[in-house]
Structure formats: C-alpha cells, structure tokens
Residue, then its C-alpha position, 0 to 999 in steps of 0.5 A: m500499499h502506498p504510504l499516502l494512501e496508509e496515511f488517509l486511512d490511518k488519520w480518517v478512515w479508521p478512526t470510528m467513533p464508539g457506538a456509531p450504528g452504521a460504522e460496521f457497514r462502512l468500514k466492511l464496505t472500506r475493506e471489500r470495495c474502496i480501498k482497492g479503487w483508492e489504490i488505482n486512482l492514487a497510483r494513476t494520479l501519482g503515474d500521471i504526475e511524474e509523466e507531466l513533470k518530465t515534460n518541458d512545457e506547462a501545458w498540463k497545468k493549463a489542462h487541469a485548470l481548465r478541466g478543474y474550472a468545468a468540474e467545479g464552475v459555479h453553474m455546474s456546482i450550484k446543479q449538483m449540490s441542489a440536486q442533493l439537496l433536493s434528494v431530501d423530501i419536505a416531510d424528511q428535512e427535519k430528520y436530515i437537517d444535518l444532512q442538509r446544512m452540509r450539502a449547502r455548505q458544499i455549494w459554496d466550497e465548490c464555488k470557491h474550488s473554481k476560483l481555485h483553478a482560475d488563479v492558476l489561469l490569471g496567475k500563469g497570464w493564460v487569461n486576463d479576466e475570468r469573463e474570458l473562460m466563458a468563451i473557452a469550451e474546455a472551461n465549460q465542457q464537463p469532463l465527468p458526464a458519468y459522475f454528474g449524470l449520477s449526481m442529477m439521479f440521487p433525487h429519484i433514488h434515495p436521500l442517503a445514496r449520496a453518501a457512496q459519493n461523498y465517501y469514496t469520491e472525495a477520498n480520491a479527491c484527498l488522496g489527489i491532492m496529497a499526490y500533487l502536494s508531494l510532488v508538485e512546487d509550483p507555488l500557484v498549483r499547490h495554491e490550487h491544491l492546498s486551498q481546498q483540501d480543508e474542504e475535501l476532507m470535510h466533504f469526505m467526513e460528510g460521507k463518513f458521518q452519513l454511512d456511520f449515522y443514517c445508513t443503518d437500514e437493509e434499504s439505505q445501505r443498498h442504495v449506497e451499495d449500487a452507487l458505490g458500484y456504479l462509481l467504481y466500474q464507471i469512473g472507476g474502470i473496475a469491471d466486477a464493481a458494476p451494480h446488478p439492478l434488482p429484477l423486473p417483476a414478472s408483470g414488467a417482464k412480460e410488458r417488455g417481451g419476457a418469457g411467460 
C-alpha cells in the first residue's frame, strides 16, 4: 500500500466513534471495495504527475486548471449540489437537517474551488479576466458526464445514496491533493490544491458521517452499495464492481417481451 493512502486511512478512515450504528457497514465497504479503487486512482494520479513533470512546458497545468474550472464552476456546482438538497423530501427535512446543512455548505466550497483553478490561469497569464473563460470550451464542458449524471439522479433514488459519492469520490479528491502536494513545487499549483484540502476532507467526512449514523437499515445500505458500484465501475474502471439492478417483476418482464 502506498504511504499516502496508508496515512489517509490511519488519520481519517479507521478512527470510528464508539457506538456509531453504521460503522460496521462502512468499514466493510471500505475493506472490500473502496481501498481497491483508492489504490488504483492514487497510482494513476501519481503516474500522471510524474509523466507531466518530465515535460518541458506547462500545458498540463493549463489543461488541469481548465478541467477543474469546468468540473467545479459556479453553474455546475449549483446544479450538482441542488440535486443533493432536493433528494430529501419536505417531510424528511427535520430528520436530515444536519445533512442538508453540510450539502448547502458544499455549494459554497465547490464554487470557491473554481476560483482556485481560475487563479492558476490568471497567474500564468493564460487569461486576463475570468470572464474570458466563458468563451473557452474546455472551461465549460463537463469532463465526467457519468459522475454528474449520477449526481442528478440522486433525487430519484434515495436521500442517502449520495453517501457513496461523498465517501468514495471525495477520498479520491483528498488523495489527489496529497499526491500533487508531495510532488509539485509550482506555487500556483500548490495553492490550487492546498487551498481546498480542508474542504475536500470535510466533504469526505460528510460521507463518513452519513454512513456511520444514517445508513443503518437494509434499504439505505443497498442504495449506497449500488451507487458505489456505479462509481467503481463507470469512473474507476473496475469491471467486477458493476452494480446489479434488482430483477424486474414478472408483470414488467411480460410487458417488455419477457418469458411467459
């Protein structure tokens, strides 16, 4: 196991509040499914950075900043996080009020992160004003349509399905930041990552909190496992992690030309 992942696990994953009702489920998911994905993603990120540092130009820094701005721009952040807030029905607001506060806070965090990517582009002289980014396709096209497509579906799945995204994907974000800070010396790139490190960690801890204290019944856990399977398969490229949807009822199978 890479030392960066080992450090992250020891500091933030394994410590568990005594009596947390969903902790056993979270730790099982971690050992059986998440660690493999985290290892693969971290190795890929470190390899990419090492290859980028061998080049004689800064094109990769510009590409990363544009892609980051597209993924965490104001319009995309508001759309994604609004979907998370809308996954909780009016009648359940009181039950999930702490969760809703965290999700509302994340809207601001993600919008701020787009400014950090803009800082690199401005600091390097690649744009003169943030408004210029509106005319650059790479700053506005979604680099991970499958990921954000899942985000938009959460209101139609379950209020806690998002926990898989917070826990698994935000851990990848934390590990990616650790990787860049361990290898890259450029002060603007370090600023781009260091200034969002605590916020990405908070987003991960939100997922940990949801799993430990809310995902305590079979239904919510099934939705979390399905969402995690989608992330591992569609984003992580782990073939055997593909979610297995529940079979159609007999009537539905007949309507679709099934047997019988």
